[in-house]
N, CA, C and O atoms as a GROMACS GRO file, in nm:
protein
  460
    1MET      N    1   0.101  -0.124  -0.002
    1MET     CA    2   0.001   0.008  -0.005
    1MET      C    3   0.092   0.120  -0.005
    1MET      O    4   0.194   0.119   0.063
    2THR      N    5   0.058   0.215  -0.079
    2THR     CA    6   0.136   0.343  -0.083
    2THR      C    7   0.066   0.452  -0.018
    2THR      O    8  -0.056   0.452  -0.008
    3ALA      N    9   0.140   0.548   0.027
    3ALA     CA   10   0.063   0.667   0.110
    3ALA      C   11  -0.018   0.740  -0.002
    3ALA      O   12  -0.098   0.826   0.035
    4ALA      N   13  -0.007   0.716  -0.126
    4ALA     CA   14  -0.111   0.817  -0.232
    4ALA      C   15  -0.244   0.723  -0.256
    4ALA      O   16  -0.326   0.745  -0.345
    5ASP      N   17  -0.252   0.618  -0.166
    5ASP     CA   18  -0.408   0.532  -0.203
    5ASP      C   19  -0.509   0.597  -0.139
    5ASP      O   20  -0.620   0.546  -0.155
    6GLY      N   21  -0.503   0.724  -0.052
    6GLY     CA   22  -0.615   0.782  -0.004
    6GLY      C   23  -0.664   0.706   0.119
    6GLY      O   24  -0.759   0.757   0.178
    7ASP      N   25  -0.615   0.595   0.166
    7ASP     CA   26  -0.646   0.534   0.286
    7ASP      C   27  -0.583   0.583   0.411
    7ASP      O   28  -0.621   0.537   0.519
    8PHE      N   29  -0.490   0.674   0.404
    8PHE     CA   30  -0.433   0.744   0.538
    8PHE      C   31  -0.390   0.633   0.629
    8PHE      O   32  -0.418   0.625   0.749
    9GLY      N   33  -0.323   0.551   0.562
    9GLY     CA   34  -0.275   0.433   0.643
    9GLY      C   35  -0.353   0.329   0.712
    9GLY      O   36  -0.298   0.254   0.793
   10MET      N   37  -0.475   0.321   0.683
   10MET     CA   38  -0.590   0.241   0.727
   10MET      C   39  -0.655   0.185   0.613
   10MET      O   40  -0.741   0.246   0.550
   11PRO      N   41  -0.613   0.063   0.582
   11PRO     CA   42  -0.680  -0.006   0.451
   11PRO      C   43  -0.841  -0.006   0.436
   11PRO      O   44  -0.915  -0.063   0.516
   12GLY      N   45  -0.882   0.058   0.335
   12GLY     CA   46  -1.044   0.059   0.314
   12GLY      C   47  -1.093   0.197   0.397
   12GLY      O   48  -1.213   0.222   0.404
   13SER      N   49  -1.007   0.273   0.450
   13SER     CA   50  -1.069   0.374   0.524
   13SER      C   51  -1.149   0.492   0.427
   13SER      O   52  -1.254   0.547   0.459
   14LEU      N   53  -1.079   0.514   0.314
   14LEU     CA   54  -1.145   0.621   0.225
   14LEU      C   55  -1.280   0.578   0.174
   14LEU      O   56  -1.376   0.654   0.164
   15ALA      N   57  -1.282   0.438   0.137
   15ALA     CA   58  -1.408   0.385   0.085
   15ALA      C   59  -1.516   0.392   0.187
   15ALA      O   60  -1.629   0.419   0.149
   16ARG      N   61  -1.489   0.367   0.330
   16ARG     CA   62  -1.588   0.354   0.428
   16ARG      C   63  -1.609   0.522   0.447
   16ARG      O   64  -1.727   0.555   0.452
   17VAL      N   65  -1.537   0.603   0.455
   17VAL     CA   66  -1.569   0.752   0.471
   17VAL      C   67  -1.659   0.791   0.349
   17VAL      O   68  -1.764   0.852   0.368
   18LEU      N   69  -1.621   0.759   0.234
   18LEU     CA   70  -1.703   0.794   0.118
   18LEU      C   71  -1.842   0.732   0.126
   18LEU      O   72  -1.937   0.801   0.088
   19ALA      N   73  -1.863   0.609   0.172
   19ALA     CA   74  -1.975   0.539   0.184
   19ALA      C   75  -2.071   0.622   0.282
   19ALA      O   76  -2.189   0.647   0.258
   20GLU      N   77  -2.000   0.660   0.397
   20GLU     CA   78  -2.083   0.742   0.503
   20GLU      C   79  -2.135   0.858   0.450
   20GLU      O   80  -2.250   0.896   0.471
   21ILE      N   81  -2.038   0.927   0.367
   21ILE     CA   82  -2.070   1.057   0.295
   21ILE      C   83  -2.213   1.028   0.219
   21ILE      O   84  -2.323   1.078   0.242
   22GLY      N   85  -2.178   0.938   0.127
   22GLY     CA   86  -2.293   0.898   0.050
   22GLY      C   87  -2.435   0.873   0.112
   22GLY      O   88  -2.544   0.912   0.072
   23GLY      N   89  -2.404   0.797   0.223
   23GLY     CA   90  -2.532   0.770   0.287
   23GLY      C   91  -2.599   0.915   0.342
   23GLY      O   92  -2.718   0.939   0.324
   24GLU      N   93  -2.517   1.002   0.406
   24GLU     CA   94  -2.558   1.123   0.446
   24GLU      C   95  -2.644   1.196   0.330
   24GLU      O   96  -2.757   1.243   0.342
   25ARG      N   97  -2.560   1.194   0.212
   25ARG     CA   98  -2.625   1.274   0.103
   25ARG      C   99  -2.766   1.224   0.086
   25ARG      O  100  -2.856   1.306   0.070
   26ALA      N  101  -2.792   1.083   0.089
   26ALA     CA  102  -2.910   1.018   0.058
   26ALA      C  103  -3.013   1.066   0.152
   26ALA      O  104  -3.128   1.086   0.113
   27ALA      N  105  -2.976   1.084   0.276
   27ALA     CA  106  -3.058   1.103   0.392
   27ALA      C  107  -3.104   1.250   0.366
   27ALA      O  108  -3.220   1.275   0.397
   28GLN      N  109  -3.032   1.344   0.315
   28GLN     CA  110  -3.048   1.505   0.305
   28GLN      C  111  -3.168   1.490   0.201
   28GLN      O  112  -3.282   1.535   0.216
   29ASP      N  113  -3.116   1.416   0.087
   29ASP     CA  114  -3.238   1.407  -0.024
   29ASP      C  115  -3.377   1.371   0.026
   29ASP      O  116  -3.481   1.432   0.001
   30VAL      N  117  -3.364   1.263   0.099
   30VAL     CA  118  -3.498   1.216   0.166
   30VAL      C  119  -3.570   1.331   0.253
   30VAL      O  120  -3.691   1.355   0.255
   31ARG      N  121  -3.481   1.388   0.315
   31ARG     CA  122  -3.539   1.498   0.423
   31ARG      C  123  -3.569   1.635   0.350
   31ARG      O  124  -3.674   1.696   0.372
   32TRP      N  125  -3.488   1.673   0.274
   32TRP     CA  126  -3.497   1.811   0.207
   32TRP      C  127  -3.545   1.808   0.048
   32TRP      O  128  -3.590   1.909  -0.007
   33GLY      N  129  -3.530   1.677  -0.021
   33GLY     CA  130  -3.558   1.695  -0.166
   33GLY      C  131  -3.446   1.754  -0.232
   33GLY      O  132  -3.343   1.789  -0.175
   34ILE      N  133  -3.474   1.766  -0.375
   34ILE     CA  134  -3.373   1.842  -0.457
   34ILE      C  135  -3.389   1.998  -0.418
   34ILE      O  136  -3.497   2.056  -0.414
   35GLN      N  137  -3.279   2.050  -0.394
   35GLN     CA  138  -3.283   2.188  -0.364
   35GLN      C  139  -3.218   2.264  -0.468
   35GLN      O  140  -3.102   2.230  -0.492
   36ASP      N  141  -3.268   2.362  -0.538
   36ASP     CA  142  -3.200   2.467  -0.630
   36ASP      C  143  -3.203   2.586  -0.566
   36ASP      O  144  -3.299   2.662  -0.584
   37ILE      N  145  -3.094   2.621  -0.480
   37ILE     CA  146  -3.085   2.754  -0.424
   37ILE      C  147  -2.963   2.827  -0.457
   37ILE      O  148  -2.877   2.760  -0.514
   38ALA      N  149  -2.937   2.952  -0.434
   38ALA     CA  150  -2.830   3.031  -0.482
   38ALA      C  151  -2.703   2.979  -0.400
   38ALA      O  152  -2.716   2.923  -0.291
   39ASP      N  153  -2.582   3.000  -0.459
   39ASP     CA  154  -2.459   2.974  -0.395
   39ASP      C  155  -2.428   3.063  -0.283
   39ASP      O  156  -2.372   3.018  -0.182
   40GLY      N  157  -2.459   3.184  -0.293
   40GLY     CA  158  -2.417   3.280  -0.191
   40GLY      C  159  -2.287   3.305  -0.181
   40GLY      O  160  -2.249   3.341  -0.070
   41THR      N  161  -2.197   3.294  -0.277
   41THR     CA  162  -2.058   3.309  -0.275
   41THR      C  163  -2.021   3.435  -0.378
   41THR      O  164  -2.096   3.478  -0.465
   42GLY      N  165  -1.902   3.478  -0.351
   42GLY     CA  166  -1.844   3.564  -0.446
   42GLY      C  167  -1.720   3.637  -0.380
   42GLY      O  168  -1.673   3.602  -0.271
   43PRO      N  169  -1.676   3.733  -0.450
   43PRO     CA  170  -1.554   3.813  -0.429
   43PRO      C  171  -1.549   3.885  -0.286
   43PRO      O  172  -1.447   3.908  -0.222
   44ASP      N  173  -1.684   3.918  -0.247
   44ASP     CA  174  -1.691   3.970  -0.112
   44ASP      C  175  -1.633   3.905  -0.017
   44ASP      O  176  -1.604   3.960   0.089
   45GLY      N  177  -1.609   3.781  -0.042
   45GLY     CA  178  -1.545   3.682   0.071
   45GLY      C  179  -1.393   3.674   0.078
   45GLY      O  180  -1.330   3.625   0.172
   46ALA      N  181  -1.335   3.735  -0.046
   46ALA     CA  182  -1.193   3.722  -0.059
   46ALA      C  183  -1.099   3.764   0.058
   46ALA      O  184  -0.999   3.698   0.086
   47ALA      N  185  -1.138   3.876   0.126
   47ALA     CA  186  -1.061   3.931   0.262
   47ALA      C  187  -1.057   3.811   0.354
   47ALA      O  188  -0.952   3.776   0.408
   48ALA      N  189  -1.174   3.748   0.371
   48ALA     CA  190  -1.195   3.658   0.474
   48ALA      C  191  -1.075   3.534   0.430
   48ALA      O  192  -0.989   3.488   0.506
   49ALA      N  193  -1.096   3.502   0.307
   49ALA     CA  194  -1.019   3.366   0.270
   49ALA      C  195  -0.866   3.413   0.273
   49ALA      O  196  -0.777   3.332   0.298
   50ASP      N  197  -0.846   3.528   0.251
   50ASP     CA  198  -0.689   3.576   0.248
   50ASP      C  199  -0.638   3.576   0.430
   50ASP      O  200  -0.529   3.541   0.475
   51ARG      N  201  -0.730   3.615   0.490
   51ARG     CA  202  -0.688   3.619   0.642
   51ARG      C  203  -0.674   3.459   0.688
   51ARG      O  204  -0.580   3.419   0.757
   52ALA      N  205  -0.772   3.381   0.643
   52ALA     CA  206  -0.746   3.235   0.674
   52ALA      C  207  -0.624   3.170   0.611
   52ALA      O  208  -0.566   3.077   0.669
   53LYS      N  209  -0.588   3.212   0.507
   53LYS     CA  210  -0.476   3.149   0.432
   53LYS      C  211  -0.363   3.196   0.524
   53LYS      O  212  -0.286   3.109   0.564
   54ASP      N  213  -0.343   3.320   0.561
   54ASP     CA  214  -0.246   3.388   0.657
   54ASP      C  215  -0.245   3.287   0.782
   54ASP      O  216  -0.148   3.214   0.800
   55GLU      N  217  -0.348   3.284   0.859
   55GLU     CA  218  -0.354   3.217   0.986
   55GLU      C  219  -0.317   3.073   0.957
   55GLU      O  220  -0.264   3.011   1.049
   56THR      N  221  -0.338   3.012   0.844
   56THR     CA  222  -0.303   2.872   0.834
   56THR      C  223  -0.143   2.875   0.818
   56THR      O  224  -0.074   2.809   0.897
   57ALA      N  225  -0.090   2.944   0.727
   57ALA     CA  226   0.022   2.953   0.697
   57ALA      C  227   0.124   2.987   0.840
   57ALA      O  228   0.233   2.932   0.858
   58ALA      N  229   0.065   3.084   0.928
   58ALA     CA  230   0.134   3.113   1.043
   58ALA      C  231   0.124   2.980   1.147
   58ALA      O  232   0.214   2.943   1.222
   59ALA      N  233   0.013   2.926   1.133
   59ALA     CA  234   0.003   2.807   1.251
   59ALA      C  235   0.089   2.699   1.180
   59ALA      O  236   0.154   2.627   1.256
   60PHE      N  237   0.100   2.677   1.060
   60PHE     CA  238   0.199   2.577   0.999
   60PHE      C  239   0.354   2.616   1.051
   60PHE      O  240   0.428   2.544   1.118
   61ALA      N  241   0.375   2.727   1.009
   61ALA     CA  242   0.513   2.769   1.057
   61ALA      C  243   0.539   2.784   1.189
   61ALA      O  244   0.658   2.777   1.220
   62GLY      N  245   0.435   2.809   1.304
   62GLY     CA  246   0.470   2.795   1.424
   62GLY      C  247   0.436   2.661   1.494
   62GLY      O  248   0.442   2.652   1.617
   63GLY      N  249   0.395   2.544   1.406
   63GLY     CA  250   0.394   2.416   1.457
   63GLY      C  251   0.267   2.387   1.541
   63GLY      O  252   0.260   2.295   1.622
   64THR      N  253   0.143   2.498   1.506
   64THR     CA  254   0.029   2.470   1.561
   64THR      C  255  -0.077   2.439   1.482
   64THR      O  256  -0.193   2.448   1.521
   65LEU      N  257  -0.044   2.402   1.369
   65LEU     CA  258  -0.164   2.367   1.255
   65LEU      C  259  -0.261   2.268   1.303
   65LEU      O  260  -0.227   2.163   1.356
   66THR      N  261  -0.378   2.302   1.283
   66THR     CA  262  -0.475   2.212   1.315
   66THR      C  263  -0.561   2.185   1.192
   66THR      O  264  -0.554   2.257   1.092
   67TRP      N  265  -0.646   2.076   1.203
   67TRP     CA  266  -0.757   2.050   1.089
   67TRP      C  267  -0.842   2.169   1.067
   67TRP      O  268  -0.873   2.205   0.954
   68ARG      N  269  -0.881   2.233   1.179
   68ARG     CA  270  -0.960   2.354   1.178
   68ARG      C  271  -0.913   2.458   1.083
   68ARG      O  272  -0.986   2.517   1.004
   69HIS      N  273  -0.789   2.474   1.097
   69HIS     CA  274  -0.723   2.580   1.002
   69HIS      C  275  -0.739   2.539   0.867
   69HIS      O  276  -0.786   2.620   0.787
   70ILE      N  277  -0.705   2.412   0.825
   70ILE     CA  278  -0.714   2.381   0.696
   70ILE      C  279  -0.850   2.383   0.645
   70ILE      O  280  -0.879   2.438   0.538
   71LEU      N  281  -0.932   2.327   0.717
   71LEU     CA  282  -1.079   2.336   0.662
   71LEU      C  283  -1.127   2.470   0.639
   71LEU      O  284  -1.159   2.508   0.526
   72ILE      N  285  -1.133   2.547   0.744
   72ILE     CA  286  -1.192   2.680   0.729
   72ILE      C  287  -1.127   2.762   0.613
   72ILE      O  288  -1.195   2.834   0.540
   73GLU      N  289  -0.992   2.748   0.601
   73GLU     CA  290  -0.932   2.812   0.483
   73GLU      C  291  -0.991   2.760   0.344
   73GLU      O  292  -1.019   2.833   0.249
   74GLU      N  293  -1.006   2.619   0.349
   74GLU     CA  294  -1.093   2.589   0.214
   74GLU      C  295  -1.229   2.626   0.212
   74GLU      O  296  -1.280   2.655   0.104
   75VAL      N  297  -1.296   2.628   0.315
   75VAL     CA  298  -1.423   2.666   0.315
   75VAL      C  299  -1.425   2.832   0.276
   75VAL      O  300  -1.506   2.865   0.190
   76LEU      N  301  -1.368   2.905   0.316
   76LEU     CA  302  -1.351   3.034   0.294
   76LEU      C  303  -1.307   3.074   0.143
   76LEU      O  304  -1.355   3.167   0.077
   77GLU      N  305  -1.215   2.993   0.106
   77GLU     CA  306  -1.170   2.995  -0.029
   77GLU      C  307  -1.280   2.967  -0.128
   77GLU      O  308  -1.288   3.028  -0.234
   78ALA      N  309  -1.363   2.875  -0.090
   78ALA     CA  310  -1.491   2.848  -0.179
   78ALA      C  311  -1.597   2.965  -0.161
   78ALA      O  312  -1.662   3.012  -0.254
   79PHE      N  313  -1.606   3.003  -0.039
   79PHE     CA  314  -1.699   3.123  -0.024
   79PHE      C  315  -1.673   3.251  -0.109
   79PHE      O  316  -1.758   3.334  -0.142
   80ALA      N  317  -1.530   3.250  -0.140
   80ALA     CA  318  -1.471   3.391  -0.220
   80ALA      C  319  -1.502   3.358  -0.373
   80ALA      O  320  -1.487   3.452  -0.450
   81GLU      N  321  -1.545   3.225  -0.432
   81GLU     CA  322  -1.568   3.227  -0.553
   81GLU      C  323  -1.701   3.248  -0.618
   81GLU      O  324  -1.803   3.207  -0.562
   82ASP      N  325  -1.706   3.312  -0.734
   82ASP     CA  326  -1.829   3.314  -0.807
   82ASP      C  327  -1.837   3.236  -0.942
   82ASP      O  328  -1.942   3.202  -0.997
   83ASP      N  329  -1.705   3.212  -0.989
   83ASP     CA  330  -1.702   3.128  -1.110
   83ASP      C  331  -1.752   2.977  -1.085
   83ASP      O  332  -1.701   2.908  -0.997
   84PRO      N  333  -1.830   2.942  -1.149
   84PRO     CA  334  -1.889   2.782  -1.103
   84PRO      C  335  -1.789   2.669  -1.125
   84PRO      O  336  -1.811   2.560  -1.072
   85GLU      N  337  -1.699   2.684  -1.186
   85GLU     CA  338  -1.602   2.573  -1.204
   85GLU      C  339  -1.501   2.586  -1.097
   85GLU      O  340  -1.463   2.484  -1.039
   86ALA      N  341  -1.453   2.704  -1.067
   86ALA     CA  342  -1.361   2.732  -0.961
   86ALA      C  343  -1.425   2.704  -0.835
   86ALA      O  344  -1.364   2.644  -0.747
   87LEU      N  345  -1.554   2.749  -0.820
   87LEU     CA  346  -1.635   2.691  -0.700
   87LEU      C  347  -1.634   2.547  -0.678
   87LEU      O  348  -1.602   2.489  -0.574
   88ARG      N  349  -1.669   2.500  -0.777
   88ARG     CA  350  -1.676   2.338  -0.767
   88ARG      C  351  -1.525   2.291  -0.741
   88ARG      O  352  -1.507   2.200  -0.660
   89THR      N  353  -1.438   2.336  -0.791
   89THR     CA  354  -1.301   2.286  -0.760
   89THR      C  355  -1.274   2.317  -0.596
   89THR      O  356  -1.233   2.228  -0.521
   90GLU      N  357  -1.295   2.418  -0.562
   90GLU     CA  358  -1.289   2.450  -0.411
   90GLU      C  359  -1.381   2.368  -0.323
   90GLU      O  360  -1.348   2.337  -0.209
   91LEU      N  361  -1.498   2.332  -0.378
   91LEU     CA  362  -1.597   2.252  -0.286
   91LEU      C  363  -1.536   2.106  -0.275
   91LEU      O  364  -1.540   2.042  -0.169
   92VAL      N  365  -1.481   2.060  -0.384
   92VAL     CA  366  -1.414   1.929  -0.397
   92VAL      C  367  -1.306   1.932  -0.292
   92VAL      O  368  -1.297   1.838  -0.214
   93GLN      N  369  -1.219   2.038  -0.284
   93GLN     CA  370  -1.130   2.051  -0.168
   93GLN      C  371  -1.160   2.036  -0.045
   93GLN      O  372  -1.102   1.972   0.042
   94VAL      N  373  -1.290   2.120  -0.041
   94VAL     CA  374  -1.362   2.112   0.109
   94VAL      C  375  -1.375   1.968   0.159
   94VAL      O  376  -1.329   1.922   0.264
   95ALA      N  377  -1.449   1.906   0.061
   95ALA     CA  378  -1.491   1.763   0.090
   95ALA      C  379  -1.388   1.680   0.123
   95ALA      O  380  -1.398   1.612   0.225
   96ALA      N  381  -1.280   1.673   0.048
   96ALA     CA  382  -1.144   1.621   0.060
   96ALA      C  383  -1.092   1.639   0.196
   96ALA      O  384  -1.060   1.545   0.269
   97VAL      N  385  -1.086   1.753   0.226
   97VAL     CA  386  -1.024   1.778   0.358
   97VAL      C  387  -1.117   1.731   0.481
   97VAL      O  388  -1.072   1.677   0.582
   98ALA      N  389  -1.242   1.757   0.461
   98ALA     CA  390  -1.325   1.721   0.567
   98ALA      C  391  -1.316   1.560   0.577
   98ALA      O  392  -1.308   1.509   0.688
   99ALA      N  393  -1.317   1.477   0.451
   99ALA     CA  394  -1.283   1.325   0.462
   99ALA      C  395  -1.169   1.280   0.516
   99ALA      O  396  -1.168   1.175   0.578
  100LYS      N  397  -1.055   1.357   0.497
  100LYS     CA  398  -0.926   1.332   0.553
  100LYS      C  399  -0.922   1.345   0.704
  100LYS      O  400  -0.855   1.277   0.782
  101TRP      N  401  -1.007   1.449   0.733
  101TRP     CA  402  -1.002   1.471   0.891
  101TRP      C  403  -1.085   1.361   0.979
  101TRP      O  404  -1.054   1.323   1.092
  102ILE      N  405  -1.190   1.322   0.907
  102ILE     CA  406  -1.273   1.203   0.948
  102ILE      C  407  -1.166   1.079   0.964
  102ILE      O  408  -1.160   1.009   1.065
  103GLN      N  409  -1.093   1.066   0.865
  103GLN     CA  410  -0.993   0.962   0.875
  103GLN      C  411  -0.900   0.980   0.979
  103GLN      O  412  -0.876   0.880   1.047
  104ALA      N  413  -0.843   1.086   1.006
  104ALA     CA  414  -0.753   1.139   1.118
  104ALA      C  415  -0.834   1.085   1.240
  104ALA      O  416  -0.780   1.006   1.318
  105LEU      N  417  -0.938   1.120   1.254
  105LEU     CA  418  -1.026   1.097   1.387
  105LEU      C  419  -1.032   0.922   1.412
  105LEU      O  420  -1.033   0.866   1.522
  106ASP      N  421  -1.036   0.864   1.289
  106ASP     CA  422  -1.054   0.728   1.287
  106ASP      C  423  -0.924   0.651   1.316
  106ASP      O  424  -0.918   0.544   1.377
  107ARG      N  425  -0.820   0.722   1.262
  107ARG     CA  426  -0.686   0.693   1.303
  107ARG      C  427  -0.627   0.691   1.445
  107ARG      O  428  -0.542   0.616   1.492
  108ARG      N  429  -0.690   0.787   1.498
  108ARG     CA  430  -0.665   0.821   1.650
  108ARG      C  431  -0.730   0.716   1.753
  108ARG      O  432  -0.680   0.667   1.854
  109ARG      N  433  -0.846   0.700   1.702
  109ARG     CA  434  -0.935   0.594   1.751
  109ARG      C  435  -0.874   0.448   1.761
  109ARG      O  436  -0.876   0.370   1.857
  110ALA      N  437  -0.815   0.433   1.619
  110ALA     CA  438  -0.756   0.308   1.626
  110ALA      C  439  -0.618   0.309   1.704
  110ALA      O  440  -0.568   0.201   1.735
  111GLY      N  441  -0.569   0.403   1.729
  111GLY     CA  442  -0.434   0.411   1.796
  111GLY      C  443  -0.306   0.417   1.705
  111GLY      O  444  -0.193   0.389   1.746
  112LEU      N  445  -0.339   0.458   1.568
  112LEU     CA  446  -0.245   0.462   1.468
  112LEU      C  447  -0.165   0.603   1.467
  112LEU      O  448  -0.226   0.703   1.503
  113ARG      N  449  -0.043   0.612   1.431
  113ARG     CA  450   0.033   0.731   1.430
  113ARG      C  451   0.099   0.729   1.276
  113ARG      O  452   0.126   0.626   1.214
  114ALA      N  453   0.115   0.847   1.237
  114ALA     CA  454   0.185   0.862   1.107
  114ALA      C  455   0.326   0.803   1.116
  114ALA      O  456   0.394   0.811   1.218
  115SER      N  457   0.360   0.749   1.015
  115SER     CA  458   0.513   0.683   1.030
  115SER      C  459   0.601   0.769   0.912
  115SER      O  460   0.720   0.746   0.895
   0.00000   0.00000   0.00000
């Protein structure tokens, strides 16, 4: 197994997380139906995204980086987009970071450490 398999050192973990996410998405559709609502994003969010990038970089440099830093930076970058393709790219990054954070929680619960 390679580090690039997405399993974060736990065989099958990415598939399990994605299955849980798929289940939650299906439950959302049952509860709310199809929702065609506005994105609510755009350049007005650029300053907040820039601050989040700076905070993440400072936390990394200072050795205090957390998953919260990473996820909020990705979310605020998405909020700053008004181009649908760029917004989609940012939202994929949000989902990927959230999935990896879930995997990190699962690794901790299993008592595993990065090698």
